C-alpha positions in Angstrom: -90.8 -8.9 62.6 -87.3 -7.5 62.8 -86.5 -8.0 66.0 -87.3 -12.0 65.9 -85.6 -12.3 62.7 -82.2 -10.8 64.1 -82.7 -13.1 67.4 -82.9 -16.1 65.2 -79.6 -15.2 63.4 -77.8 -14.6 66.4 -78.7 -18.2 67.7 -77.6 -19.4 65.0 -74.4 -17.7 64.8 -73.6 -18.1 68.3 -74.7 -21.8 68.7 -72.4 -22.8 65.5 -69.7 -20.0 65.2 -67.0 -22.4 66.5 -67.2 -24.8 63.4 -65.6 -22.5 61.8 -62.2 -23.6 62.8 -63.6 -27.3 62.0 -61.6 -29.5 59.6 -62.8 -31.0 56.5 -63.6 -35.0 57.5 -61.4 -36.5 55.1 -62.2 -40.1 56.0 -66.1 -39.5 56.0 -66.8 -38.8 52.4 -65.6 -34.9 52.0 -62.7 -36.4 49.9 -65.1 -36.9 47.1 -68.3 -34.9 47.8 -66.6 -32.1 48.2 -63.0 -32.2 46.9 -63.8 -33.7 43.7 -63.2 -33.1 40.1 -65.7 -30.7 39.3 -64.4 -28.6 42.5 -61.6 -29.1 40.7 -62.5 -27.9 37.5 -64.2 -24.4 38.8 -66.5 -21.9 37.2 -66.6 -22.4 33.5 -69.2 -23.7 30.7 -68.0 -27.6 30.1 -68.0 -28.4 33.9 -71.2 -26.6 34.9 -72.7 -28.7 32.1 -70.8 -31.6 33.1 -72.2 -31.0 37.3 -76.1 -31.0 35.7 -75.4 -34.1 32.8 -73.6 -36.2 35.3 -73.8 -38.1 38.3 -71.0 -38.3 40.6 -70.7 -41.7 42.7 -74.4 -42.1 42.9 -75.3 -38.7 43.7 -77.0 -35.8 41.6 -77.2 -32.6 43.3 -75.9 -30.0 41.3 -77.0 -26.9 42.7 -74.8 -28.3 46.2 -72.1 -28.7 44.0 -72.1 -25.5 42.0 -71.9 -23.8 45.8 -68.8 -25.5 46.0 -67.3 -24.5 43.0 -68.2 -21.5 43.9 -66.6 -21.6 47.2 -63.4 -22.9 46.0 -63.0 -20.2 43.4 -63.0 -18.0 45.7 -61.4 -19.0 48.7 -59.8 -22.5 47.5 -60.1 -25.6 49.5 -60.7 -23.7 52.8 -62.8 -26.0 55.6 -63.4 -22.1 56.8 -65.1 -20.8 54.1 -67.2 -24.0 53.5 -68.3 -24.1 56.9 -69.4 -20.6 57.0 -71.6 -21.5 53.6 -73.2 -24.0 56.0 -73.8 -21.6 58.7 -74.8 -19.1 56.4 -77.3 -21.8 54.7 -79.2 -23.0 57.8 -79.3 -19.2 59.6 -81.5 -18.4 55.6 -83.4 -21.7 56.6 -84.1 -20.7 60.2 -85.8 -17.7 59.6 -87.8 -19.5 56.3 -89.1 -21.5 59.1 -90.2 -18.5 61.1 -91.6 -16.5 57.5 -93.3 -19.4 56.1 -95.4 -20.8 59.6 -95.9 -17.2 60.6 -98.0 -16.8 57.4 -99.6 -20.4 57.6 -100.6 -20.2 60.9 -102.2 -16.3 60.4 -104.3 -18.3 57.7 -105.4 -21.8 59.5 -105.9 -20.7 63.5 -109.3 -19.6 64.4 -110.1 -15.5 64.8 -109.4 -16.0 68.9 -105.7 -18.1 68.6 -104.0 -15.2 65.5 -102.3 -12.9 67.6 -100.5 -16.2 69.1 -99.5 -17.2 65.3 -95.9 -14.9 65.7 -95.2 -16.4 68.6 -95.4 -20.5 67.6 -94.0 -19.9 64.7 -91.0 -17.8 66.3 -90.8 -20.4 69.6 -90.8 -23.8 66.4 -87.8 -21.7 64.1 -85.9 -21.0 67.6 -86.2 -24.7 68.7 -85.3 -25.7 65.1 -82.4 -23.6 64.9 -79.9 -24.8 67.8 -81.9 -28.7 67.6 -78.9 -31.1 68.4 -80.2 -33.4 65.3 -79.3 -30.3 62.8 -75.3 -30.5 63.9 -75.1 -33.4 61.6 -76.4 -31.5 58.3 -75.1 -28.1 59.6 -71.2 -29.0 60.9 -70.3 -31.8 58.2 -69.8 -30.5 54.5 -70.8 -33.3 52.8 -74.7 -33.0 53.7 -74.5 -29.5 52.7 -77.1 -30.8 50.2 -79.7 -30.9 53.0 -79.0 -26.9 53.6 -79.5 -26.3 49.8 -82.3 -28.0 49.0 -83.8 -26.6 51.9 -83.7 -23.2 51.2 -85.4 -23.3 47.8 -88.2 -25.9 49.5 -88.9 -23.6 52.2 -88.7 -20.8 50.1 -91.7 -23.1 47.8 -93.6 -23.4 51.0 -93.3 -19.6 51.5 -94.4 -18.8 48.6 -97.2 -21.0 48.4 -99.3 -19.5 51.6 -99.3 -16.3 49.2 -100.6 -18.4 46.3 -103.5 -20.3 47.7 -105.1 -16.4 49.1 -104.2 -14.5 45.7 -103.4 -17.5 43.1 -101.5 -16.0 40.0 -100.0 -17.4 37.2 -96.5 -16.0 38.2 -96.7 -17.5 41.5 -97.2 -21.0 40.4 -94.6 -20.7 37.9 -92.1 -19.7 41.0 -93.4 -22.6 42.6 -92.2 -24.7 39.7 -89.0 -23.3 39.5 -88.1 -23.3 43.4 -89.4 -27.0 43.2 -86.8 -27.7 40.3 -84.4 -25.6 42.4 -84.7 -28.0 45.2 -84.2 -31.1 43.6 -81.2 -29.9 42.3 -80.2 -29.7 45.8 -81.6 -32.8 46.9 -83.5 -35.9 46.0 -85.9 -35.5 49.6 -87.7 -32.8 47.5 -90.0 -35.0 45.5 -92.8 -34.8 48.5 -93.3 -31.3 48.0 -96.7 -31.7 46.2 -97.6 -33.4 49.0 -96.6 -30.7 51.8 -98.7 -28.6 49.5 -101.9 -31.0 50.1 -100.9 -31.1 53.5 -101.0 -27.0 53.6 -104.2 -27.2 51.6 -105.9 -29.5 54.2 -104.8 -27.5 57.9 -106.3 -24.3 56.3 -108.9 -25.8 54.8 -109.2 -24.7 51.3 -112.1 -23.9 49.8 -111.4 -25.8 46.5 -112.7 -29.7 45.9 -110.4 -32.7 46.0 -110.5 -33.0 42.4 -109.6 -29.5 41.5 -106.3 -29.3 44.0 -105.2 -33.0 43.2 -105.1 -31.5 39.1 -103.3 -27.9 40.4 -100.8 -30.2 41.4 -100.8 -32.5 38.8 -97.7 -30.6 37.0 -95.7 -31.1 40.4 -96.6 -34.6 40.8 -95.4 -35.3 37.1 -92.2 -34.0 37.8 -91.8 -35.7 41.4 -92.0 -39.2 39.0 -89.6 -37.9 36.9 -87.2 -36.8 39.8 -88.0 -40.2 41.5 -86.5 -42.4 38.2 -83.8 -39.9 37.5 -82.5 -40.7 41.5 -83.1 -44.0 41.2 -81.0 -43.9 37.9 -78.1 -41.6 39.3 -77.6 -44.9 42.2 -77.5 -47.8 39.9 -77.4 -51.0 41.4 -76.3 -49.4 44.9 -72.7 -50.1 44.7 -72.8 -53.0 47.0 -74.8 -51.3 49.6 -76.9 -53.7 51.4 -80.5 -54.5 50.0 -83.2 -56.3 52.1 -86.4 -58.0 51.3 -89.6 -55.9 51.7 -90.5 -57.5 54.8 -87.3 -57.0 56.2 -87.9 -53.0 55.2 -91.4 -52.5 56.5 -90.3 -53.2 60.0 -87.3 -51.0 59.4 -89.7 -48.2 58.2 -92.0 -48.7 61.7 -88.4 -48.6 63.4 -87.2 -45.5 61.7 -90.2 -43.3 62.4 -89.8 -44.2 66.0 -86.5 -43.3 66.4 -87.1 -40.4 64.3 -89.6 -38.8 66.6 -87.7 -39.9 69.6 -84.7 -37.7 68.6 -86.7 -34.5 67.7 -88.7 -35.0 71.0 -85.7 -35.8 73.2 -82.3 -36.3 71.5 -80.2 -38.5 72.9 -77.2 -40.3 71.9 -76.8 -38.9 68.4 -73.6 -40.3 66.3 -72.7 -40.2 63.0 -74.1 -43.7 61.7 -76.8 -45.7 62.8 -76.0 -49.2 61.4 -78.8 -51.6 60.2 -80.0 -54.1 63.1 -79.7 -57.1 60.9 -77.4 -58.0 57.9 -79.1 -58.7 54.7 -81.3 -61.9 54.7 -80.4 -62.5 58.8 -82.8 -63.0 61.4 -85.2 -60.2 62.3 -84.2 -59.4 66.0 -87.5 -59.8 68.8 -87.2 -56.2 69.4 -88.0 -55.0 66.0 -91.8 -56.6 66.4 -92.4 -53.8 69.0 -91.8 -50.9 66.3 -95.2 -52.1 63.9 -97.4 -52.0 67.4 -96.0 -49.0 68.7 -96.9 -47.6 65.1 -99.9 -48.9 65.0 -100.8 -47.5 68.6 -100.2 -44.1 67.6 -102.2 -44.1 64.4 -105.1 -45.1 66.9 -104.5 -41.9 69.3 -103.9 -39.7 66.3 -107.6 -41.0 64.7 -109.4 -40.4 68.0 -107.7 -36.7 67.9 -108.1 -35.8 64.1 -110.4 -33.5 64.6 -107.5 -31.1 65.8 -106.3 -29.9 62.5 -103.3 -28.6 63.5 -102.5 -31.7 65.1 -103.0 -34.0 62.3 -101.0 -31.1 60.0 -98.1 -31.5 62.2 -97.8 -35.2 62.0 -98.4 -35.4 58.5 -95.8 -32.6 57.9 -93.4 -35.1 59.7 -94.2 -38.2 57.9 -94.3 -36.9 54.6 -91.0 -35.3 54.6 -89.3 -38.9 56.0 -91.5 -40.8 52.8 -88.7 -41.3 50.8 -86.3 -41.8 53.9 -88.0 -45.0 55.2 -87.2 -48.1 53.2 -90.6 -48.8 51.9 -89.0 -47.9 48.2 -85.4 -49.7 48.1 -83.4 -47.1 47.8 -79.2 -47.5 48.3 -78.6 -46.5 52.4 -75.6 -47.1 54.6 -77.6 -46.6 57.6 -81.2 -47.6 58.8 -81.8 -43.7 60.0 -79.9 -40.9 59.7 -80.0 -37.5 61.5 -79.8 -35.3 58.4 -82.8 -36.7 57.0 -84.9 -35.1 59.5 -84.0 -31.4 59.1 -87.1 -30.4 57.4 -89.6 -33.3 58.8 -88.7 -32.3 62.1 -90.7 -28.6 61.8 -93.9 -30.7 61.8 -93.5 -32.3 66.2 -91.8 -28.9 66.6 -94.2 -26.7 65.9 -97.2 -29.2 67.4 -94.8 -28.3 70.8 -94.6 -24.9 70.1 -98.5 -24.5 69.6 -99.3 -26.0 72.8 -96.7 -23.9 74.9 -98.4 -21.2 73.4 -101.8 -22.3 74.0 -100.8 -23.5 78.1 -99.1 -19.9 78.2 -102.5 -18.6 78.7 -103.2 -20.6 81.4 -100.0 -21.0 83.4 -97.2 -18.7 81.9 -94.6 -19.1 85.1 -94.8 -23.0 84.4 -94.9 -22.6 80.7 -91.8 -20.5 80.5 -89.9 -22.8 83.0 -90.4 -25.9 80.8 -89.7 -24.0 77.4 -86.4 -22.4 78.7 -85.5 -25.8 79.9 -86.6 -27.5 76.8 -84.2 -24.8 74.9 -81.1 -24.7 77.3 -80.9 -29.1 76.3 -81.1 -28.4 73.1 -78.6 -25.4 73.2 -76.0 -27.4 75.7 -76.1 -30.5 73.7 -75.5 -28.9 70.5 -72.8 -26.8 71.6 -71.4 -30.3 73.0 -71.9 -32.3 70.3 -70.8 -30.0 67.5 -67.6 -30.3 69.2 -67.3 -34.0 68.1 -67.5 -33.1 64.3 -64.2 -31.2 64.1 -62.1 -34.3 62.2 -62.7 -37.8 61.4 -60.9 -38.6 64.0 -62.7 -37.1 66.7 -66.0 -38.0 64.9 -65.0 -42.3 64.8 -63.8 -41.9 68.7 -67.2 -40.5 69.6 -69.2 -43.4 68.8 -66.8 -46.0 69.8 -66.8 -44.0 73.6 -71.0 -44.0 73.0 -70.7 -48.0 72.1 -68.4 -48.3 75.1 -70.9 -46.3 77.8 -73.8 -48.1 76.6 -72.3 -51.6 77.1 -71.2 -50.5 80.7 -75.0 -49.0 81.3 
Protein backbone atom coordinates (compact mmCIF):
# COMPACT_ATOMS: atom_id res chain seq x y z
CA UNK A 1 0.00 0.00 0.00
CA UNK A 2 2.77 2.48 0.95
CA UNK A 3 4.65 1.73 -2.27
CA UNK A 4 1.55 2.41 -4.35
CA UNK A 5 0.87 5.70 -2.56
CA UNK A 6 4.51 6.78 -2.94
CA UNK A 7 4.49 5.93 -6.66
CA UNK A 8 1.38 8.06 -7.19
CA UNK A 9 2.87 11.05 -5.37
CA UNK A 10 6.13 10.65 -7.28
CA UNK A 11 4.45 10.66 -10.68
CA UNK A 12 2.46 13.78 -9.78
CA UNK A 13 5.67 15.58 -8.80
CA UNK A 14 7.59 14.42 -11.88
CA UNK A 15 4.84 15.48 -14.26
CA UNK A 16 3.96 18.82 -12.65
CA UNK A 17 7.05 20.15 -10.87
CA UNK A 18 7.98 22.49 -13.74
CA UNK A 19 4.81 24.57 -13.23
CA UNK A 20 6.52 25.92 -10.11
CA UNK A 21 8.23 28.39 -12.45
CA UNK A 22 5.00 29.49 -14.16
CA UNK A 23 3.70 33.01 -13.64
CA UNK A 24 0.24 34.20 -12.65
CA UNK A 25 -2.19 34.34 -15.58
CA UNK A 26 -2.83 38.04 -15.16
CA UNK A 27 -5.17 38.22 -18.17
CA UNK A 28 -7.12 35.07 -17.30
CA UNK A 29 -8.77 35.62 -13.90
CA UNK A 30 -5.72 35.40 -11.60
CA UNK A 31 -5.74 39.19 -11.39
CA UNK A 32 -9.05 39.13 -9.48
CA UNK A 33 -9.61 35.55 -8.26
CA UNK A 34 -6.19 35.27 -6.59
CA UNK A 35 -4.99 38.86 -6.30
CA UNK A 36 -7.88 40.61 -4.57
CA UNK A 37 -8.86 42.60 -1.49
CA UNK A 38 -9.41 39.49 0.65
CA UNK A 39 -5.98 38.04 -0.11
CA UNK A 40 -4.41 41.44 0.52
CA UNK A 41 -6.18 41.89 3.89
CA UNK A 42 -4.51 38.82 5.39
CA UNK A 43 -5.35 36.55 8.32
CA UNK A 44 -7.59 38.48 10.68
CA UNK A 45 -11.07 37.96 12.08
CA UNK A 46 -12.71 40.76 10.12
CA UNK A 47 -11.32 39.55 6.81
CA UNK A 48 -12.16 35.89 7.46
CA UNK A 49 -15.72 36.92 8.37
CA UNK A 50 -15.93 38.84 5.08
CA UNK A 51 -14.70 35.82 3.13
CA UNK A 52 -17.52 33.67 4.54
CA UNK A 53 -20.31 36.25 4.32
CA UNK A 54 -19.64 38.06 1.03
CA UNK A 55 -19.77 37.10 -2.64
CA UNK A 56 -16.85 38.12 -4.82
CA UNK A 57 -17.76 38.81 -8.45
CA UNK A 58 -20.26 35.96 -8.55
CA UNK A 59 -17.98 33.57 -6.67
CA UNK A 60 -18.48 31.90 -3.30
CA UNK A 61 -15.57 29.64 -2.37
CA UNK A 62 -14.42 30.69 1.11
CA UNK A 63 -12.08 27.74 1.72
CA UNK A 64 -10.32 28.39 -1.56
CA UNK A 65 -9.91 32.06 -0.67
CA UNK A 66 -8.62 31.09 2.78
CA UNK A 67 -5.92 29.00 1.12
CA UNK A 68 -4.87 32.07 -0.90
CA UNK A 69 -4.80 34.20 2.24
CA UNK A 70 -2.64 31.67 4.07
CA UNK A 71 -0.17 31.34 1.17
CA UNK A 72 0.03 35.11 0.78
CA UNK A 73 0.55 35.61 4.52
CA UNK A 74 3.62 33.36 4.40
CA UNK A 75 5.09 33.87 0.93
CA UNK A 76 3.44 37.01 -0.44
CA UNK A 77 2.33 36.99 -4.07
CA UNK A 78 4.85 34.35 -5.09
CA UNK A 79 3.56 32.39 -8.10
CA UNK A 80 5.82 29.50 -7.09
CA UNK A 81 4.14 29.19 -3.70
CA UNK A 82 0.65 29.19 -5.21
CA UNK A 83 1.63 26.59 -7.82
CA UNK A 84 3.27 24.44 -5.15
CA UNK A 85 -0.01 24.44 -3.23
CA UNK A 86 -1.87 23.27 -6.36
CA UNK A 87 0.56 20.38 -6.83
CA UNK A 88 0.12 19.39 -3.18
CA UNK A 89 -3.69 19.53 -3.45
CA UNK A 90 -3.64 17.40 -6.60
CA UNK A 91 -1.21 14.90 -5.07
CA UNK A 92 -3.46 14.53 -2.04
CA UNK A 93 -6.49 14.05 -4.29
CA UNK A 94 -4.74 11.33 -6.31
CA UNK A 95 -4.01 9.41 -3.09
CA UNK A 96 -7.63 9.87 -1.96
CA UNK A 97 -8.90 8.49 -5.28
CA UNK A 98 -6.75 5.39 -4.78
CA UNK A 99 -7.82 4.89 -1.16
CA UNK A 100 -11.51 5.45 -1.92
CA UNK A 101 -11.62 3.12 -4.93
CA UNK A 102 -9.60 0.43 -3.19
CA UNK A 103 -12.08 0.39 -0.31
CA UNK A 104 -15.10 0.58 -2.61
CA UNK A 105 -13.97 -2.24 -4.91
CA UNK A 106 -13.17 -4.52 -1.99
CA UNK A 107 -16.81 -4.19 -0.95
CA UNK A 108 -18.40 -4.19 -4.41
CA UNK A 109 -16.51 -6.87 -6.34
CA UNK A 110 -17.33 -10.56 -6.33
CA UNK A 111 -15.10 -12.78 -4.20
CA UNK A 112 -13.29 -14.03 -7.29
CA UNK A 113 -12.21 -10.49 -8.24
CA UNK A 114 -11.55 -8.88 -4.85
CA UNK A 115 -7.81 -9.54 -5.13
CA UNK A 116 -7.78 -7.16 -8.14
CA UNK A 117 -9.26 -4.21 -6.23
CA UNK A 118 -5.93 -2.61 -5.32
CA UNK A 119 -4.65 -2.98 -8.90
CA UNK A 120 -7.80 -1.46 -10.38
CA UNK A 121 -7.77 1.43 -7.92
CA UNK A 122 -4.08 2.12 -8.49
CA UNK A 123 -4.35 2.04 -12.28
CA UNK A 124 -7.31 4.42 -12.18
CA UNK A 125 -5.54 6.81 -9.80
CA UNK A 126 -2.40 6.65 -11.94
CA UNK A 127 -4.25 7.52 -15.14
CA UNK A 128 -6.17 10.27 -13.35
CA UNK A 129 -2.95 11.69 -11.86
CA UNK A 130 -1.43 12.40 -15.28
CA UNK A 131 -4.57 12.95 -17.35
CA UNK A 132 -4.12 15.96 -19.68
CA UNK A 133 -7.60 17.32 -18.84
CA UNK A 134 -6.40 17.87 -15.27
CA UNK A 135 -3.72 20.30 -16.44
CA UNK A 136 -6.20 23.17 -16.29
CA UNK A 137 -7.15 22.89 -12.59
CA UNK A 138 -3.56 22.09 -11.56
CA UNK A 139 -1.63 24.63 -13.67
CA UNK A 140 -4.16 27.49 -13.47
CA UNK A 141 -4.16 28.99 -9.97
CA UNK A 142 -7.65 30.48 -10.34
CA UNK A 143 -9.03 26.96 -10.84
CA UNK A 144 -7.62 25.76 -7.51
CA UNK A 145 -11.12 25.77 -6.03
CA UNK A 146 -11.64 22.55 -7.99
CA UNK A 147 -8.70 21.00 -6.14
CA UNK A 148 -9.85 22.31 -2.76
CA UNK A 149 -13.43 21.11 -3.08
CA UNK A 150 -12.27 17.75 -4.46
CA UNK A 151 -10.09 17.07 -1.42
CA UNK A 152 -13.00 17.31 1.00
CA UNK A 153 -15.36 15.64 -1.46
CA UNK A 154 -13.12 12.61 -2.01
CA UNK A 155 -12.52 12.44 1.74
CA UNK A 156 -16.28 12.18 2.24
CA UNK A 157 -16.54 9.37 -0.31
CA UNK A 158 -13.69 7.55 1.42
CA UNK A 159 -15.33 7.97 4.83
CA UNK A 160 -18.64 6.77 3.39
CA UNK A 161 -17.07 3.40 2.53
CA UNK A 162 -16.43 2.98 6.26
CA UNK A 163 -19.85 4.31 7.25
CA UNK A 164 -21.75 1.80 5.11
CA UNK A 165 -19.91 -1.09 6.77
CA UNK A 166 -20.18 0.24 10.31
CA UNK A 167 -22.67 3.11 10.57
CA UNK A 168 -22.24 5.46 13.52
CA UNK A 169 -23.38 8.91 14.55
CA UNK A 170 -19.80 10.15 14.58
CA UNK A 171 -19.17 9.05 11.00
CA UNK A 172 -22.50 10.50 9.85
CA UNK A 173 -21.65 13.87 11.38
CA UNK A 174 -18.21 13.63 9.78
CA UNK A 175 -19.84 13.15 6.38
CA UNK A 176 -22.03 16.23 6.90
CA UNK A 177 -19.03 18.32 7.94
CA UNK A 178 -16.98 17.19 4.92
CA UNK A 179 -19.95 18.00 2.67
CA UNK A 180 -20.12 21.56 3.99
CA UNK A 181 -16.34 21.96 3.72
CA UNK A 182 -16.44 20.67 0.14
CA UNK A 183 -19.10 23.22 -0.82
CA UNK A 184 -16.93 25.92 0.73
CA UNK A 185 -14.44 24.93 -1.95
CA UNK A 186 -16.83 24.92 -4.92
CA UNK A 187 -20.54 24.56 -5.66
CA UNK A 188 -20.11 21.33 -7.64
CA UNK A 189 -20.16 19.52 -4.28
CA UNK A 190 -23.99 19.71 -4.22
CA UNK A 191 -24.24 16.32 -5.97
CA UNK A 192 -22.67 14.42 -3.05
CA UNK A 193 -25.91 12.69 -1.89
CA UNK A 194 -26.39 11.32 -5.42
CA UNK A 195 -22.83 9.98 -5.31
CA UNK A 196 -23.65 8.25 -2.02
CA UNK A 197 -26.69 6.61 -3.62
CA UNK A 198 -24.58 5.39 -6.55
CA UNK A 199 -22.24 3.74 -4.04
CA UNK A 200 -25.23 2.12 -2.31
CA UNK A 201 -26.23 0.76 -5.70
CA UNK A 202 -22.88 -0.73 -6.70
CA UNK A 203 -22.30 -2.47 -3.36
CA UNK A 204 -25.89 -3.77 -3.24
CA UNK A 205 -26.44 -2.18 0.12
CA UNK A 206 -29.06 -4.21 1.96
CA UNK A 207 -31.40 -1.40 2.88
CA UNK A 208 -34.71 -0.40 1.35
CA UNK A 209 -34.86 2.62 -0.96
CA UNK A 210 -37.00 4.47 1.58
CA UNK A 211 -34.37 4.07 4.30
CA UNK A 212 -31.58 5.17 1.94
CA UNK A 213 -33.47 8.31 0.90
CA UNK A 214 -34.31 9.23 4.49
CA UNK A 215 -30.69 8.65 5.45
CA UNK A 216 -29.62 11.10 2.72
CA UNK A 217 -32.37 13.65 3.51
CA UNK A 218 -30.09 16.08 5.47
CA UNK A 219 -27.63 16.01 2.57
CA UNK A 220 -30.34 16.76 0.02
CA UNK A 221 -31.60 19.63 2.19
CA UNK A 222 -28.08 21.05 2.30
CA UNK A 223 -27.78 20.57 -1.47
CA UNK A 224 -30.90 22.66 -2.07
CA UNK A 225 -29.64 25.36 0.28
CA UNK A 226 -26.21 25.37 -1.37
CA UNK A 227 -27.82 25.46 -4.81
CA UNK A 228 -29.91 28.52 -3.93
CA UNK A 229 -26.84 30.19 -2.43
CA UNK A 230 -24.93 29.57 -5.67
CA UNK A 231 -27.69 31.06 -7.81
CA UNK A 232 -27.87 34.12 -5.55
CA UNK A 233 -24.08 34.54 -5.65
CA UNK A 234 -24.11 34.65 -9.44
CA UNK A 235 -26.79 37.32 -9.51
CA UNK A 236 -28.07 38.13 -12.97
CA UNK A 237 -25.11 36.55 -14.76
CA UNK A 238 -23.13 39.73 -15.21
CA UNK A 239 -23.85 39.96 -18.95
CA UNK A 240 -22.86 36.36 -19.68
CA UNK A 241 -24.83 34.51 -22.40
CA UNK A 242 -28.24 33.20 -21.40
CA UNK A 243 -29.85 30.49 -23.55
CA UNK A 244 -33.38 29.14 -23.75
CA UNK A 245 -34.17 25.59 -22.57
CA UNK A 246 -34.33 24.22 -26.12
CA UNK A 247 -30.74 25.32 -26.80
CA UNK A 248 -29.58 24.05 -23.43
CA UNK A 249 -30.94 20.55 -24.08
CA UNK A 250 -28.71 20.30 -27.14
CA UNK A 251 -25.80 21.79 -25.21
CA UNK A 252 -26.34 19.14 -22.55
CA UNK A 253 -25.97 16.30 -25.06
CA UNK A 254 -23.01 17.97 -26.71
CA UNK A 255 -21.30 18.49 -23.35
CA UNK A 256 -21.78 14.87 -22.28
CA UNK A 257 -20.22 13.72 -25.54
CA UNK A 258 -17.30 16.15 -25.28
CA UNK A 259 -16.51 15.32 -21.67
CA UNK A 260 -16.52 11.59 -22.40
CA UNK A 261 -14.33 11.94 -25.50
CA UNK A 262 -11.87 14.19 -23.68
CA UNK A 263 -11.72 11.62 -20.88
CA UNK A 264 -11.07 8.59 -23.08
CA UNK A 265 -8.91 10.20 -25.77
CA UNK A 266 -7.97 13.82 -24.94
CA UNK A 267 -7.03 15.91 -27.98
CA UNK A 268 -7.01 19.59 -28.95
CA UNK A 269 -7.36 20.80 -25.36
CA UNK A 270 -7.54 24.57 -24.90
CA UNK A 271 -8.43 26.98 -22.10
CA UNK A 272 -11.77 28.11 -23.58
CA UNK A 273 -14.44 26.26 -25.54
CA UNK A 274 -16.92 28.91 -26.75
CA UNK A 275 -20.62 28.30 -27.32
CA UNK A 276 -21.33 27.25 -30.93
CA UNK A 277 -24.06 29.88 -31.34
CA UNK A 278 -25.00 33.22 -29.84
CA UNK A 279 -28.17 33.50 -27.70
CA UNK A 280 -31.16 33.51 -30.04
CA UNK A 281 -29.06 32.20 -32.93
CA UNK A 282 -29.98 29.34 -35.25
CA UNK A 283 -28.89 25.89 -34.09
CA UNK A 284 -26.08 24.40 -36.16
CA UNK A 285 -27.08 21.24 -38.09
CA UNK A 286 -24.24 19.25 -36.46
CA UNK A 287 -25.74 19.86 -33.01
CA UNK A 288 -28.70 17.60 -33.87
CA UNK A 289 -26.34 14.62 -33.97
CA UNK A 290 -25.48 14.72 -30.26
CA UNK A 291 -28.95 13.85 -28.85
CA UNK A 292 -28.92 10.80 -31.14
CA UNK A 293 -25.49 9.78 -29.86
CA UNK A 294 -26.64 10.15 -26.26
CA UNK A 295 -29.80 8.10 -26.93
CA UNK A 296 -27.71 5.40 -28.61
CA UNK A 297 -25.37 5.32 -25.61
CA UNK A 298 -28.33 5.06 -23.23
CA UNK A 299 -29.69 2.11 -25.21
CA UNK A 300 -26.34 0.30 -25.10
CA UNK A 301 -26.10 0.92 -21.35
CA UNK A 302 -29.63 -0.47 -20.97
CA UNK A 303 -28.57 -3.67 -22.72
CA UNK A 304 -25.61 -3.95 -20.31
CA UNK A 305 -27.60 -2.92 -17.23
CA UNK A 306 -26.73 -6.10 -15.31
CA UNK A 307 -23.09 -5.02 -15.11
CA UNK A 308 -23.15 -2.98 -11.89
CA UNK A 309 -19.57 -1.76 -12.19
CA UNK A 310 -20.25 -0.36 -15.66
CA UNK A 311 -23.49 1.30 -14.54
CA UNK A 312 -21.80 2.76 -11.45
CA UNK A 313 -18.91 4.18 -13.47
CA UNK A 314 -21.26 5.88 -15.92
CA UNK A 315 -23.52 7.14 -13.13
CA UNK A 316 -20.49 8.55 -11.34
CA UNK A 317 -19.49 10.35 -14.53
CA UNK A 318 -22.90 11.88 -15.20
CA UNK A 319 -23.65 12.77 -11.57
CA UNK A 320 -20.50 14.83 -11.24
CA UNK A 321 -21.26 16.78 -14.40
CA UNK A 322 -24.92 17.50 -13.64
CA UNK A 323 -24.46 21.09 -12.53
CA UNK A 324 -22.34 21.88 -15.62
CA UNK A 325 -24.57 20.42 -18.33
CA UNK A 326 -26.69 23.58 -18.86
CA UNK A 327 -29.92 21.93 -17.73
CA UNK A 328 -30.03 24.68 -15.12
CA UNK A 329 -29.26 28.11 -16.49
CA UNK A 330 -26.04 29.10 -14.73
CA UNK A 331 -23.70 31.81 -15.95
CA UNK A 332 -20.91 30.30 -18.05
CA UNK A 333 -18.36 31.67 -20.47
CA UNK A 334 -17.93 28.32 -22.23
CA UNK A 335 -20.01 25.34 -23.25
CA UNK A 336 -17.55 22.94 -21.59
CA UNK A 337 -14.50 23.41 -19.36
CA UNK A 338 -11.80 20.85 -18.64
CA UNK A 339 -11.78 21.62 -14.92
CA UNK A 340 -15.42 20.56 -14.51
CA UNK A 341 -14.40 17.04 -15.54
CA UNK A 342 -11.93 16.69 -12.65
CA UNK A 343 -13.92 14.26 -10.47
CA UNK A 344 -16.31 13.01 -13.16
CA UNK A 345 -13.43 11.45 -15.11
CA UNK A 346 -12.83 8.98 -12.31
CA UNK A 347 -15.86 6.99 -13.50
CA UNK A 348 -14.74 6.21 -17.07
CA UNK A 349 -11.11 5.77 -15.98
CA UNK A 350 -12.20 3.24 -13.36
CA UNK A 351 -14.13 1.35 -16.04
CA UNK A 352 -11.02 1.29 -18.26
CA UNK A 353 -8.90 0.09 -15.33
CA UNK A 354 -11.48 -2.56 -14.45
CA UNK A 355 -11.38 -4.09 -17.93
CA UNK A 356 -7.59 -3.79 -18.18
CA UNK A 357 -7.24 -5.87 -15.02
CA UNK A 358 -9.87 -8.31 -16.25
CA UNK A 359 -8.21 -8.73 -19.66
CA UNK A 360 -4.81 -9.00 -18.00
CA UNK A 361 -5.88 -12.40 -16.69
CA UNK A 362 -6.28 -13.60 -20.28
CA UNK A 363 -3.46 -11.84 -22.13
CA UNK A 364 -0.82 -10.24 -19.91
CA UNK A 365 1.55 -9.02 -22.64
CA UNK A 366 -1.05 -7.35 -24.83
CA UNK A 367 -2.75 -5.72 -21.86
CA UNK A 368 0.51 -4.32 -20.52
CA UNK A 369 1.42 -2.89 -23.94
CA UNK A 370 -2.02 -1.29 -24.16
CA UNK A 371 -1.79 0.25 -20.69
CA UNK A 372 1.79 1.49 -21.05
CA UNK A 373 0.96 3.08 -24.42
CA UNK A 374 -2.15 4.74 -22.98
CA UNK A 375 -0.28 5.95 -19.89
CA UNK A 376 2.63 7.34 -21.92
CA UNK A 377 0.20 9.17 -24.21
CA UNK A 378 -1.33 10.88 -21.17
CA UNK A 379 2.09 11.71 -19.71
CA UNK A 380 3.56 13.14 -22.91
CA UNK A 381 0.44 15.17 -23.66
CA UNK A 382 0.39 16.56 -20.12
CA UNK A 383 4.11 17.39 -20.16
CA UNK A 384 3.66 19.36 -23.39
CA UNK A 385 0.28 20.93 -22.62
CA UNK A 386 1.14 22.22 -19.15
CA UNK A 387 3.88 24.38 -20.67
CA UNK A 388 1.17 26.28 -22.56
CA UNK A 389 -0.07 27.57 -19.18
CA UNK A 390 3.07 29.44 -18.10
CA UNK A 391 1.81 32.93 -19.03
CA UNK A 392 -1.42 34.54 -20.25
CA UNK A 393 0.19 35.31 -23.59
CA UNK A 394 1.21 31.69 -24.12
CA UNK A 395 -2.27 30.40 -23.24
CA UNK A 396 -3.91 32.69 -25.79
CA UNK A 397 -1.27 32.04 -28.43
CA UNK A 398 -1.88 28.30 -28.06
CA UNK A 399 -5.59 28.83 -28.87
CA UNK A 400 -4.74 30.81 -32.00
CA UNK A 401 -2.24 28.17 -33.13
CA UNK A 402 -4.75 25.37 -32.57
CA UNK A 403 -7.49 27.19 -34.53
CA UNK A 404 -5.09 27.89 -37.40
CA UNK A 405 -3.93 24.26 -37.53
CA UNK A 406 -7.54 23.05 -37.63
CA UNK A 407 -8.31 25.40 -40.51
CA UNK A 408 -5.36 24.02 -42.48
CA UNK A 409 -6.46 20.48 -41.77
